[in-house]
C-alpha positions, -999 to +999 in steps of 0.1 A: -267-625+048-269-660+067-275-689+040-293-719+051-282-752+041-299-787+046-268-808+052-237-800+072-204-801+050-180-827+066-153-831+042-144-823+005-118-829-019-105-808-048-088-827-075-077-797-094-057-784-063-029-797-041-042-807-007-018-793+020-033-801+051-066-810+071-074-791+103-102-798+129-123-772+107-105-764+075-094-780+046-061-764+033-054-764-006-028-747-026-039-736-059-017-717-084+008-704-058-022-693-033-039-708-002-073-718-005-087-722+032-121-741+029-141-741+064-160-770+067-191-776+091-170-796+116-170-786+152-147-798+178-149-794+217-121-802+240-098-806+210-119-838+199-140-833+164-177-842+166-191-867+143-219-843+134-214-811+116-230-777+122-250-769+093-240-733+077-211-730+104-182-729+078-201-700+061-205-683+093-165-687+099-157-676+067-179-644+062-171-634+096-132-636+093-138-616+059-157-589+078-130-585+104-100-589+080-113-560+058-122-538+087-088-544+105-066-542+075-054-507+082-045-518+117-025-547+106-021-562+071-033-597+063-031-626+037-065-625+022-069-622-014-105-629-022-136-649-013-153-643-045-153-680-057-171-672-090-143-649-103-117-675-100-112-688-134-089-717-121-118-735-102-137-756-124-175-746-125-187-779-109-168-771-078-179-735-071-211-743-054-196-762-026-167-734-021-190-704-024-193-687+007-169-709+026-134-704+010-109-675+017-080-675-011-047-662+007-015-655+000+009-681+011+031-669+042+056-688+069+033-693+097+045-682+131+044-714+157+023-695+180-013-685+190-016-651+202-041-652+228-051-616+241-075-616+272-097-586+279-119-604+304-115-629+331-130-663+321-120-695+307-088-712+316-076-678+326-102-677+353-092-712+368-057-703+366-062-669+385-082-689+413-054-711+418-023-687+420-035-651+411-019-652+377-026-661+340+000-679+320+026-663+342+009-627+341+003-617+378-031-600+380-047-577+408-061-595+441-099-597+443-109-601+407-142-618+398-153-639+370-159-617+340-138-589+355-125-566+327-086-567+327-072-533+320-050-533+300-057-563+283-029-592+284-013-614+260-011-650+269+007-668+241+005-706+236+018-733+213+003-741+182-003-781+186-011-802+157-030-825+180-040-825+214-040-792+234-023-762+231+001-753+260+005-715+275+041-704+271+059-672+285+067-643+262+105-652+268+099-686+250+081-667+225+114-647+216+132-678+216+108-694+189+107-664+165+133-639+175+129-607+197+119-581+168+091-606+155+079-611+189+074-579+197+059-567+167+034-595+167+026-589+204+020-552+198-003-562+165-023-585+187-032-562+213-040-532+188-062-558+168-079-569+200-084-532+212-099-519+179-120-549+173-134-545+211-144-511+207-160-517+172-180-549+187-192-526+218-211-505+193-229-537+182-237-546+221-210-575+221-180-578+244-152-598+231-138-614+263-109-629+247-095-638+214-067-655+195-046-645+163-022-661+140+003-641+124+028-653+093+059-637+074+059-630+037+091-616+024+099-602+058+066-586+063+041-596+094+007-605+081-025-615+098-034-650+087-062-679+092-094-669+109-102-638+126-124-630+154-149-660+148-169-677+173-144-706+170-115-685+178-132-659+205-156-655+233-185-630+227-207-620+254-239-597+253-226-564+267-258-559+289-249-593+308-214-585+317-206-577+353-178-588+378-189-618+393-217-627+364-216-656+339-227-640+304-244-658+278-216-671+254-218-668+216-196-694+207-192-731+213-197-729+253-233-743+247-219-773+232-191-777+258-215-773+286-238-800+271-211-823+267-197-818+302-233-827+314-233-860+297-203-872+318-182-878+288-144-880+293-135-857+269-114-882+249-125-898+216-148-910+208-176-880+213-211-888+223-238-886+194-249-849+195-288-846+196-306-827+170-316-799+193-281-793+204-271-792+167-297-766+161-289-743+190-254-743+182-259-736+146-284-708+157-257-693+183-230-690+154-257-675+129-268-649+158-231-635+166-226-630+128-256-612+123-250-592+155-216-582+146-216-579+108-250-566+097 
């Protein structure tokens, strides 16, 4: 169920836990040896965090991630322990309301320094690359493909994990250098299997997963799926009935916000323009809609 909130949560502090980091969206804490991944309502576009938050977004991300992590656990194990904040005795009662619905308690892992991007359809930066040289991140594709053409089989286009700025595409050979051949092959196969499994389920809900990214970590030498999973922040979702080669399907993700920002003439560097109330509301509605379509 989507919970409505009146004001977006842009930041929070947990004095009873150790802060490990602050990403574009998530606050990361350590509590009694576990990770607390708390999804704020911040939103970024073109690697710039907007001043305004999107009400309810953090809960959509957390609840959607939990849905997929539970559903895909038989495909690849993951780091999720619980999202039931009320059962955590080591969280003081006065903090549970702000954490409820937006917090994943997870096992600590050693993250791999790679984002595992899987593309099942030609769009976004992949479409731009293909138009230039017929390849996406070095993966040569057949000639004559159009925007929104399905890629059969899906392709892996890994990238770096940049702390700030843009992630950069890297060839698989570089992935092998970074994490070793055994882990690279295991994670590549896992990412492709996760995508194809999720794609088939999403189709039953009338949704196409055009592309997505996964992250993996190692715990005691075992590969685990970590971080968020198949959310509107990490994936591109389309209504299945709009997907045809050459088409421009509606995106259930940040594309509406990106398009509005582009229309303003903003140069995509800080500071970002102020978001009108209607843009905030439309973005919030888009996030809530894809959660409802996929998980209920």
